Structure formats: C-alpha cells, structure tokens
C-alpha positions, 0 to 999 in steps of 0.5 A, spaced: 184 746 187 187 752 187 190 756 194 185 760 196 189 765 199 197 766 200 196 764 207 193 757 205 199 757 199 204 758 204 201 752 209 199 747 203 207 748 200 209 746 208 205 740 208 208 738 202 215 739 206 216 746 203 218 751 207 216 758 203 217 765 206 211 769 205 215 773 199 214 766 195 208 765 198 205 772 194 207 770 188 205 763 188 198 765 190 198 770 184 200 767 179 195 762 180 189 767 182 191 771 175 193 765 171 200 768 169 207 765 168 212 765 175 219 767 173 224 764 178 231 766 178 236 765 184 242 761 184 242 754 183 241 749 188 235 755 192 230 751 191 227 754 184 225 746 181 224 743 188 218 748 188 215 746 182 215 739 183 211 740 189 207 745 187 204 740 182 203 735 188 199 741 192 194 741 185 194 734 184 196 735 177 201 732 173 209 735 172 211 737 165 219 739 165 221 742 159 230 743 160 232 748 157 239 748 154 244 751 149 241 749 141 234 748 144 229 746 138 223 745 136 223 738 135 225 737 142 221 743 146 215 743 141 213 737 137 216 733 131 213 727 125 215 719 127 218 718 121 219 711 121 212 710 123 210 714 117 214 711 112 211 704 114 204 706 113 206 709 106 208 703 104 202 700 107 198 705 103 202 703 097 201 695 098 193 696 099 193 700 093 192 706 095 194 713 090 190 718 092 197 722 094 193 727 098 189 722 102 195 719 103 199 726 106 193 726 111 193 719 113 201 720 115 200 728 117 195 725 122 196 726 131 198 719 131 204 720 128 205 727 132 210 725 137 209 731 142 215 734 147 213 738 153 210 745 150 205 742 146 204 736 151 203 742 157 195 744 152 193 737 154 188 737 161 188 730 165 182 729 168 179 736 167 185 739 170 191 743 166 198 741 167 204 744 171 209 746 165 217 747 169 221 751 164 228 749 167 234 754 166 231 758 161 237 762 161 241 756 158 237 756 152 237 761 145 234 768 145 230 765 138 227 759 143 225 764 148 222 769 143 218 762 140 216 762 148 212 769 148 207 766 142 206 760 147 205 764 153 201 770 149 196 765 146 197 758 149 197 755 142 201 751 138 200 751 130 202 744 127 203 746 119 200 739 117 195 738 122 193 746 123 193 750 130 193 745 137 189 750 143 189 749 150 182 748 153 185 749 160 192 753 160 197 750 164 201 753 170 207 755 168 214 757 172 220 758 168 227 758 172 233 762 171 240 761 174 240 768 171 248 767 167 244 772 161 238 776 162 232 774 160 228 778 155 225 784 157 218 782 153 218 775 157 218 778 163 213 783 163 208 777 162 211 774 168 210 774 175 217 775 178 221 772 184 228 772 186 230 766 190 236 767 195 239 763 201 235 762 205 236 766 213 239 761 218 233 760 221 229 758 214 236 753 212 236 750 219 228 748 219 229 745 211 235 741 214 230 739 220 225 738 215 228 733 210 234 729 214 230 727 219 234 724 225 240 729 224 242 731 232 239 738 233 247 741 234 250 737 228 243 742 225 246 747 227 252 747 227 252 745 220 248 750 217 252 756 221 258 753 217 255 753 211 252 761 212 259 762 214 262 759 207 258 763 203 261 769 205 267 767 202 270 768 195 268 762 192 267 760 185 260 756 187 258 757 194 254 751 195 246 751 195 240 749 199 242 743 196 248 742 198 247 743 205 241 737 205 247 733 201 252 735 207 247 733 213 245 726 210 253 725 209 255 727 216 249 723 219 251 717 215 257 718 218 255 718 225 258 725 226 254 728 232 257 735 231 262 738 226 270 737 227 275 739 223 277 733 221 270 730 218 270 737 215 276 737 211 274 730 209 266 731 206 268 738 203 267 734 196 259 734 198 258 742 198 264 744 193 265 742 186 271 746 185 278 744 186 279 751 188 273 753 193 276 747 197 283 749 197 280 756 200 275 753 204 281 748 207 284 754 209 279 757 212 276 751 215 279 753 223 275 760 223 269 757 220 268 752 225 269 757 231 264 761 228 259 755 227 261 753 234 259 759 236 253 760 232 250 753 235 253 756 242 248 762 242 
C-alpha cells in the first residue's frame, strides 16, 4: 500500500533504515501518487540504488532490476526465445507426424518458450501487486535503448511480433538511476519525476553510520564522517560515497578502533579510495584532514 503523505513516506523509509531528507521523500511520494517514473541522479555511492531496494520492501512487492551497460539490447532487456527448447519441440512435433507448418509455428512461438527479461517481467503483477522496476545506471546504455524505453514508459506495453502486444494490468513502480556520465535525453526526463541525490551533510551521514553500522563508537563515527566530509573537498578523481563511508566505518570497527589515528587512516585508505593517485593525494593531506576531523568531533 502506498504511503498517504510525504511524512508517511519519510517515516516508512526510515523504518526500513534509509535516512531520506524531505526533498527526496517528496519526490518518491509524488512519483507513487501520480504513477510517474522517478529519475534519480547523483554521484556513485550516494544511495540511489539502495532507496529502490528499500522502496520495494516498503511496498511489500518484488524488485526487478535491469542493470544497464553499453550495448544493452532487446534480448537482454526485454525478451528472447528459448531456441534450444523450440528446436526440441519441433522435433517432437515432426516425430508425432505433425505436418501443419502454421500449427507448428504457433506451437513453438507461444509464451511457453518466451524468456522474459526485466522489462517484460515488470508488466506482470504478483498477488495483485505491481513490482518495483529499477533501471540502474541508464547513462551507461546507448541512446537507442533510451528511445525504446520511451515507448515502454508511455504505454506500459511491449509488442512481441510472434505473440502480440503484452500490456501491464498494473503499471510497475519505475525508478531510473544515472551517474550522469552522459546526459539523459530531455524526452525521457519529461516523463519522469526528477531528483538529484547529493552527498549528505555531516549530520545526515553521521545518522546513516549510526543506523547502518551498529556498535561503532560515537567518537569514531564522528571523526570518520568528518574526515570523509573534508576528503570530498579535495581534488580527487573519485570522491568516496556513502557506501565507502559505511565500508570504512565497518573496517575501523573490525580493527578495534575507538578513534582515528594517522596510522590507521593511511592503512585503510584503500577502503575509501579506488585510484592510486587519489590515495597519494589523501596521504599527503591526511595529517591536516585528521586534525580537522578531530576538531569537528570535539565541537
């Protein structure tokens, strides 16, 4: 059942351990209320995919995920035929003496032999509930796939030439994510509710760490978040996201740390940063960043 207000939406997300600010809660509520796809953009690791998983839990429905990549085609995203089983069925029909080609064609090109991929699966409801469809990292897919997606989002139907048009009885809840490695076409954006998920504030990120990494000492959590907040202000190729914050907090906890030290920072930078040039820059700035983090935790 959909939440009845923005406040209910925000509380429902938090009940499933996702800390959402008011703006994101408004975007989610309106997308659900108006039956519009939701387009979430932001840097990798800020929680775009996670909120879709949580949304499926809130709505008590299944999550269908389409991971986009360069070269994504219809057979991977929509459907393809089970050719091996079709050939076997043709042989069985021939062995039984069936010679009517139209009947054979109708038999082997039935839905029994149709392999449904994420977009086609999303048209099917389960127990009267439409699924949540996550189209993840659309910016990685080719523009031709985007054009196909426009038709799908407009009519909630897919035409399979051999079978006919398959239409959703209940439109799925659709969330599209993008890391903005390229711009999504305006025509698709117009069909969606839009929200940009930014890096969280210190207060929000600290709450996320407390929620997601139970048992982490308060002082350590404050210092770790303050350090990462300062680290993101440096000229890095890839700044750490919230996912890296949680990984780092878990790592520090596993190492038995109660507060940050220069030594443990240098030893664990590989948890936060995935490019050697960034690691080198961070090591050069580590002393100053640690001092700022320690000062922030005192304040």
